[in-house]
N, CA, C and O of each residue as an XYZ file, in Angstrom:
360
protein
N     119.777     93.658    104.318
C     119.263     94.742    105.131
C     118.963     94.198    106.534
O     118.441     93.092    106.680
N     119.289     94.964    107.531
C     119.088     94.551    108.916
C     117.720     94.985    109.433
O     117.127     95.947    108.944
N     117.237     94.253    110.431
C     115.971     94.582    111.085
C     116.081     95.949    111.758
O     117.068     96.236    112.435
N     115.069     96.785    111.570
C     115.056     98.113    112.183
C     114.895     98.043    113.690
O     115.289     98.970    114.397
N     114.327     96.966    114.189
C     114.037     96.843    115.619
C     115.192     96.229    116.407
O     115.599     96.771    117.435
N     115.726     95.093    115.926
C     116.747     94.386    116.707
C     118.107     94.295    116.017
O     119.084     93.873    116.636
N     118.183     94.689    114.734
C     119.445     94.675    114.008
C     119.817     93.336    113.389
O     120.874     93.232    112.767
N     118.997     92.319    113.535
C     119.287     90.991    113.001
C     119.261     90.998    111.465
O     118.499     91.739    110.844
N     120.101     90.166    110.883
C     120.086     89.965    109.430
C     119.217     88.783    109.033
O     119.096     88.487    107.844
N     118.611     88.102    109.997
C     117.793     86.922    109.740
C     116.357     87.346    109.415
O     115.479     87.325    110.277
N     116.139     87.732    108.150
C     114.822     88.172    107.688
C     114.425     87.364    106.461
O     115.272     86.963    105.663
N     113.124     87.133    106.323
C     112.594     86.416    105.165
C     111.389     87.150    104.612
O     110.708     87.882    105.330
N     111.130     86.947    103.322
C     109.985     87.570    102.656
C     108.861     86.564    102.490
O     109.090     85.381    102.237
N     107.627     87.066    102.641
C     106.438     86.239    102.500
C     105.377     87.012    101.737
O     105.242     88.223    101.912
N     104.619     86.317    100.888
C     103.470     86.927    100.243
C     102.356     87.095    101.266
O     102.289     86.347    102.241
N     101.481     88.073    101.048
C     100.391     88.289    102.009
C      99.212     88.970    101.339
O      99.290     89.411    100.192
N      98.132     89.042    102.075
C      97.006     89.888    101.699
C      96.555     90.604    102.963
O      96.431     89.996    104.027
N      96.311     91.903    102.832
C      95.938     92.742    103.961
C      94.686     93.521    103.567
O      94.643     94.148    102.509
N      93.677     93.478    104.420
C      92.421     94.188    104.179
C      92.438     95.463    105.024
O      92.388     95.384    106.252
N      92.508     96.630    104.389
C      92.629     97.907    105.092
C      91.278     98.601    105.129
O      90.645     98.815    104.096
N      90.848     98.949    106.337
C      89.568     99.636    106.545
C      89.818    101.117    106.785
O      90.819    101.488    107.397
N      88.921    101.959    106.310
C      89.046    103.395    106.508
C      88.636    103.757    107.928
O      87.780    103.099    108.519
N      89.251    104.809    108.479
C      88.999    105.185    109.873
C      87.655    105.887    110.079
O      87.043    106.399    109.142
N      87.230    105.889    111.322
C      86.042    106.638    111.720
C      84.734    105.992    111.308
O      84.701    104.975    110.615
N      83.655    106.620    111.761
C      82.316    106.103    111.453
C      82.039    106.131    109.952
O      81.398    105.226    109.418
N      82.527    107.176    109.271
C      82.285    107.271    107.830
C      82.995    106.146    107.072
O      82.591    105.785    105.966
N      84.053    105.595    107.671
C      84.767    104.489    107.053
C      83.955    103.208    107.009
O      84.243    102.314    106.212
N      82.940    103.114    107.862
C      82.093    101.920    107.882
C      81.288    101.774    106.592
O      80.907    100.664    106.218
N      81.029    102.884    105.916
C      80.248    102.859    104.680
C      81.106    102.713    103.430
O      80.582    102.669    102.317
N      82.416    102.637    103.609
C      83.329    102.525    102.466
C      83.814    101.086    102.323
O      84.008    100.391    103.320
N      84.006    100.648    101.100
C      84.589     99.315    100.933
C      86.052     99.322    101.369
O      86.775    100.285    101.111
N      86.481     98.267    102.018
C      87.879     98.143    102.430
C      88.756     97.980    101.193
O      88.274     97.597    100.127
N      90.049     98.272    101.343
C      91.007     98.124    100.245
C      91.853     96.891    100.534
O      92.534     96.821    101.557
N      91.807     95.929     99.633
C      92.577     94.699     99.764
C      93.900     94.884     99.021
O      93.910     95.167     97.823
N      95.020     94.721     99.741
C      96.347     94.883     99.151
C      97.125     93.575     99.299
O      96.807     92.754    100.159
N      98.124     93.388     98.475
C      98.888     92.134     98.439
C     100.391     92.412     98.526
O     101.129     92.151     97.576
N     100.841     92.943     99.668
C     102.266     93.271     99.779
C     103.125     92.049    100.099
O     102.641     91.037    100.605
N     104.406     92.175     99.790
C     105.387     91.206    100.267
C     105.794     91.662    101.657
O     106.169     92.819    101.850
N     105.721     90.758    102.628
C     106.139     91.076    103.984
C     107.600     90.707    104.172
O     108.048     89.667    103.689
N     108.342     91.547    104.868
C     109.704     91.222    105.278
C     109.638     91.042    106.789
O     109.416     91.998    107.533
N     109.836     89.784    107.238
C     109.657     89.423    108.642
C     111.003     89.071    109.266
O     111.744     88.234    108.750
N     111.305     89.729    110.387
C     112.511     89.391    111.146
C     112.236     88.089    111.889
O     111.272     87.992    112.648
N     113.081     87.097    111.670
C     112.891     85.795    112.306
C     113.364     85.786    113.753
O     113.134     84.819    114.479
N     114.025     86.864    114.176
C     114.497     86.949    115.562
C     113.454     87.602    116.473
O     113.145     87.066    117.538
N     112.900     88.774    116.060
C     111.991     89.504    116.956
C     110.568     89.624    116.426
O     109.671     90.027    117.166
N     110.342     89.281    115.148
C     108.997     89.319    114.582
C     108.606     90.642    113.946
O     107.518     90.749    113.380
N     109.465     91.652    114.023
C     109.147     92.932    113.390
C     108.891     92.697    111.908
O     109.640     91.977    111.248
N     107.825     93.311    111.387
C     107.408     93.080    110.007
C     107.209     94.400    109.283
O     106.646     95.343    109.840
N     107.670     94.467    108.044
C     107.518     95.665    107.225
C     106.904     95.294    105.886
O     107.086     94.184    105.386
N     106.165     96.254    105.307
C     105.723     96.094    103.935
C     105.448     97.456    103.331
O     105.233     98.438    104.041
N     105.459     97.497    102.007
C     105.178     98.716    101.268
C     103.978     98.457    100.375
O     103.864     97.401     99.753
N     103.095     99.424    100.322
C     101.900     99.315     99.490
C     102.213     99.852     98.092
O     102.798    100.925     97.946
N     101.815     99.093     97.068
C     102.033     99.522     95.686
C     101.333    100.847     95.402
O     100.330    101.177     96.034
N     101.864    101.589     94.463
C     101.339    102.916     94.137
C      99.862    102.883     93.750
O      99.104    103.769     94.145
N      99.444    101.876     92.985
C      98.040    101.790     92.575
C      97.122    101.573     93.779
O      96.025    102.129     93.835
N      97.570    100.768     94.738
C      96.784    100.528     95.944
C      96.824    101.742     96.869
O      95.831    102.066     97.520
N      97.966    102.404     96.921
C      98.109    103.610     97.721
C      97.167    104.699     97.223
O      96.614    105.467     98.011
N      96.992    104.756     95.910
C      96.062    105.723     95.310
C      94.633    105.473     95.802
O      93.898    106.420     96.081
N      94.243    104.209     95.909
C      92.900    103.882     96.410
C      92.716    104.342     97.855
O      91.646    104.826     98.227
N      93.759    104.189     98.664
C      93.684    104.641    100.049
C      93.586    106.161    100.124
O      92.775    106.700    100.877
N      94.411    106.849     99.343
C      94.394    108.312     99.352
C      93.048    108.834     98.871
O      92.513    109.796     99.423
N      92.510    108.203     97.850
C      91.206    108.614     97.313
C      90.107    108.413     98.355
O      89.255    109.284     98.530
N      90.119    107.291     99.037
C      89.123    107.015    100.071
C      89.232    107.974    101.241
O      88.215    108.384    101.800
N      90.467    108.342    101.624
C      90.656    109.284    102.721
C      90.196    110.684    102.343
O      89.638    111.399    103.175
N      90.426    111.081    101.094
C      90.023    112.432    100.688
C      88.505    112.565    100.691
O      87.980    113.647    100.956
N      87.800    111.488    100.402
C      86.337    111.522    100.439
C      85.807    111.452    101.862
O      84.662    111.822    102.121
N      86.641    110.976    102.790
C      86.208    110.822    104.187
C      86.364    112.105    104.987
O      85.808    112.216    106.080
N      87.113    113.083    104.465
C      87.353    114.310    105.213
C      86.088    115.133    105.354
O      85.275    115.241    104.436
N      85.956    115.701    106.522
C      84.846    116.624    106.732
C      85.358    118.038    106.497
O      86.567    118.262    106.562
N      84.483    118.994    106.227
C      84.925    120.363    105.981
C      85.756    120.877    107.153
O      85.383    120.720    108.315
N      86.894    121.497    106.821
C      87.760    122.059    107.843
C      88.781    121.085    108.404
O      89.654    121.499    109.167
N      88.705    119.828    108.061
C      89.663    118.844    108.560
C      90.931    118.955    107.730
O      90.865    119.042    106.503
N      92.087    118.952    108.386
C      93.330    119.100    107.641
C      94.099    117.787    107.586
O      93.684    116.785    108.168
N      95.228    117.806    106.874
C      96.031    116.607    106.653
C      96.566    116.021    107.959
O      96.671    114.801    108.082
N      96.907    116.865    108.939
C      97.458    116.351    110.190
C      96.430    115.519    110.933
O      96.782    114.491    111.511
N      95.197    115.924    110.935
C      94.144    115.168    111.599
C      93.951    113.828    110.900
O      93.806    112.800    111.561
N      93.949    113.831    109.576
C      93.745    112.599    108.825
C      94.882    111.620    109.062
O      94.653    110.410    109.061
N      96.114    112.113    109.268
C      97.264    111.251    109.494
C      97.160    110.448    110.772
O      97.886    109.467    110.935
N      96.285    110.829    111.682
C      96.127    110.114    112.940
C      95.573    108.709    112.745
O      95.531    107.929    113.696
N      95.150    108.373    111.540
C      94.614    107.043    111.271
C      95.680    105.964    111.312
O      95.357    104.779    111.397
N      96.967    106.361    111.253
C      98.043    105.380    111.240
C      98.477    105.011    109.839
O      99.435    104.253    109.684
N      97.813    105.514    108.812
C      98.203    105.218    107.443
C      99.322    106.178    107.039
O      99.173    107.395    107.152
N     100.413    105.642    106.579
C     101.523    106.464    106.142
C     101.515    106.545    104.624
O     101.167    105.570    103.957
N     101.898    107.704    104.061
C     101.856    107.846    102.602
C     102.806    106.907    101.872
O     102.535    106.556    100.724
N     103.910    106.485    102.490
C     104.870    105.653    101.784
C     104.738    104.170    102.082
O     105.445    103.374    101.465
N     103.879    103.765    102.981
C     103.722    102.354    103.312
C     103.356    102.172    104.759
O     103.113    103.148    105.468
N     103.313    100.953    105.202
C     102.942    100.642    106.578
C     103.997     99.762    107.201
O     104.637     98.964    106.516
N     104.176     99.904    108.479
C     105.033     98.989    109.218
C     104.239     98.451    110.395
O     103.519     99.199    111.056
N     104.365     97.183    110.655
C     103.657     96.566    111.774
C     104.650     95.747    112.586
O     105.677     95.318    112.061
N     104.352     95.530    113.850
C     105.225     94.666    114.663
C     104.430     93.904    115.673
O     104.993     93.127    116.444
């Protein structure tokens, strides 16, 4: 698979641990979610991708649903940068 950013085929996988914090002031009172994804790192440009396991994704979704205030919709919550299918960083 080629890098989404630069098209290079020079990518390697690495084990990792990522500590995800919930957004907003209410997120300060919630425990962070520690996930252990495999990172796919482009050795040419540094673009990095990973996917969060379903069990860990459930913890994030559960924490976000408790963080919503009355009247807040899904589009507002999506502004946190958390994607339902995983995260990409660069």
